[in-house]
C-alpha positions in Angstrom: -62.1 6.8 -24.1 -63.7 8.0 -20.9 -62.3 6.9 -17.6 -64.4 6.0 -14.6 -63.6 8.4 -11.6 -62.2 6.7 -8.5 -64.8 6.1 -5.8 -64.9 8.9 -3.2 -62.9 8.5 0.0 -64.9 9.1 3.1 -63.7 9.6 6.7 -65.4 8.9 10.0 -64.4 8.1 13.6 -64.1 4.4 14.3 -66.7 2.7 16.5 -66.5 -0.4 18.7 -68.0 -2.4 15.8 -64.8 -1.6 13.7 -62.3 -2.9 16.2 -61.7 -6.4 14.6 -61.5 -5.0 11.1 -59.1 -2.3 12.2 -56.8 -4.9 14.0 -56.7 -6.9 10.7 -55.9 -3.8 8.7 -53.1 -2.6 11.0 -51.6 -6.1 11.2 -51.8 -6.5 7.4 -49.9 -3.2 6.9 -47.0 -4.0 9.2 -46.6 -7.7 10.0 -46.2 -11.0 8.3 -46.1 -11.9 4.6 -49.3 -9.9 3.7 -47.5 -6.7 4.7 -44.8 -7.3 2.1 -47.4 -6.3 -0.6 -46.9 -2.8 0.5 -43.8 -0.7 1.4 -44.6 0.0 5.1 -43.8 -3.5 6.4 -41.9 -4.0 9.6 -41.7 -7.7 9.1 -37.9 -7.6 8.9 -37.6 -5.7 12.2 -40.5 -7.3 14.2 -42.5 -10.4 14.2 -45.6 -11.1 16.3 -48.4 -8.7 16.6 -48.5 -4.9 15.9 -51.6 -4.4 18.0 -54.6 -6.3 19.5 -58.3 -5.7 19.9 -57.8 -4.4 23.4 -55.3 -1.8 22.2 -57.5 -0.6 19.3 -60.6 -0.5 21.5 -58.8 1.6 24.1 -58.0 4.2 21.4 -61.6 4.1 20.1 -63.0 4.6 23.6 -60.5 7.2 24.9 -61.9 10.6 25.6 -59.1 12.6 24.1 -58.5 10.4 21.1 -60.0 9.3 17.8 -59.3 6.5 15.5 -60.0 8.0 12.1 -61.2 5.5 9.5 -61.0 6.0 5.7 -63.4 4.0 3.5 -63.7 3.8 -0.3 -66.6 2.0 -1.9 -67.6 0.6 1.5 -64.1 -0.9 2.1 -62.0 0.0 5.0 -58.7 1.2 3.3 -56.9 3.1 6.0 -56.9 4.4 9.5 -54.9 6.6 11.9 -55.0 7.4 15.6 -55.3 11.1 16.7 -54.8 12.0 20.3 -55.3 15.4 21.7 -52.3 16.4 24.0 -52.9 20.0 24.8 -51.2 22.3 22.2 -50.3 19.3 20.0 -51.8 16.1 18.7 -50.2 12.7 18.5 -50.5 10.7 15.2 -50.1 7.0 15.4 -51.6 3.6 14.4 -51.4 4.7 10.8 -52.2 1.9 8.4 -53.0 1.8 4.7 -54.1 -1.5 3.1 -50.9 -3.0 1.6 -52.4 -3.4 -1.9 -53.4 0.3 -1.8 -50.0 1.7 -0.8 -47.8 3.7 -3.1 -50.7 5.4 -4.9 -51.0 8.6 -2.9 -53.6 7.4 -0.4 -51.3 7.9 2.6 -50.8 11.6 1.7 -54.5 12.1 1.6 -55.0 10.4 5.0 -52.3 12.4 6.7 -53.6 15.7 5.3 -57.1 14.9 6.6 -55.6 14.0 10.0 -53.7 17.3 10.2 -56.8 19.2 9.1 -58.9 17.4 11.7 -56.6 18.2 14.7 -56.2 21.8 13.6 -59.9 22.5 13.2 -61.3 20.4 16.0 -58.6 20.7 18.7 -56.7 23.8 17.6 -53.5 21.7 17.7 -50.4 23.7 16.6 -48.2 20.7 16.0 -48.5 17.0 15.1 -46.1 14.6 16.9 -45.4 11.0 16.0 -42.8 8.4 16.9 -41.3 6.2 14.2 -38.8 3.3 14.6 -35.6 5.1 13.7 -34.4 2.2 11.6 -37.3 2.9 9.2 -35.3 5.3 7.0 -37.6 5.1 4.0 -40.7 5.7 6.1 -39.0 8.6 7.9 -38.0 10.1 4.6 -41.7 9.9 3.5 -42.8 11.8 6.6 -40.0 14.4 6.0 -41.4 15.0 2.5 -44.8 15.7 4.2 -43.1 18.4 6.4 -42.2 16.4 9.5 -38.9 17.1 11.1 -36.6 14.7 12.9 -36.0 15.8 16.5 -33.2 13.4 17.5 -35.3 12.7 20.6 -35.3 8.9 21.1 -37.4 6.6 23.3 -36.6 2.9 23.8 -38.6 0.2 22.1 -40.6 -1.7 24.7 -38.5 -4.9 24.6 -40.1 -7.8 26.5 -43.7 -6.5 25.9 -44.9 -8.8 23.1 -48.1 -6.6 22.6 -45.8 -4.4 20.4 -44.1 -7.3 18.6 -41.1 -9.5 18.9 -37.9 -7.6 17.9 -35.7 -9.2 15.4 -32.7 -7.0 16.4 -31.4 -5.4 19.6 -31.1 -1.7 18.6 -34.7 -0.6 18.0 -35.8 2.7 19.3 -38.4 5.4 18.4 -37.6 8.9 17.1 -40.0 11.8 17.7 -41.0 13.6 14.5 -42.8 16.9 14.6 -44.7 19.1 12.2 -45.9 22.6 12.8 -49.5 23.0 11.7 -49.9 26.8 11.7 
């Protein structure tokens, strides 16, 4: 019996007209009950919002950044922020639609992000920050070649643009991957 090939994944930079759909995608991947359909939920650590239209629009419009969008069959399925920071790039705002998580799509997105920053910006490293309490997510990044640095930055308690913490010990750890 013949199988139908999966629709091709396409990548493009986000535009201002994508902002609302991107906010919805990012929120669905990390917050609330919808996020529990996937494995990247932060719902047990944070409530409230993950981002907002102003934050997403700022990334889309920033000169040294790009919000990379992944579409399949005309559907927005994933995104990630890439920011050029001299010899390295910052990777953030990574979201895969919860119902599409766990099937290898995230690996494809991060590989495309790494290829993009190497080829377009000649970045030698990719940096990201991850909530250190997200052991399963950090382990996933480690399997992709990212290394824990032990360098921590505090969670922005009191700034509800980043969510409402459900515990008092949240902080971010810097993860780094050499791209050469």
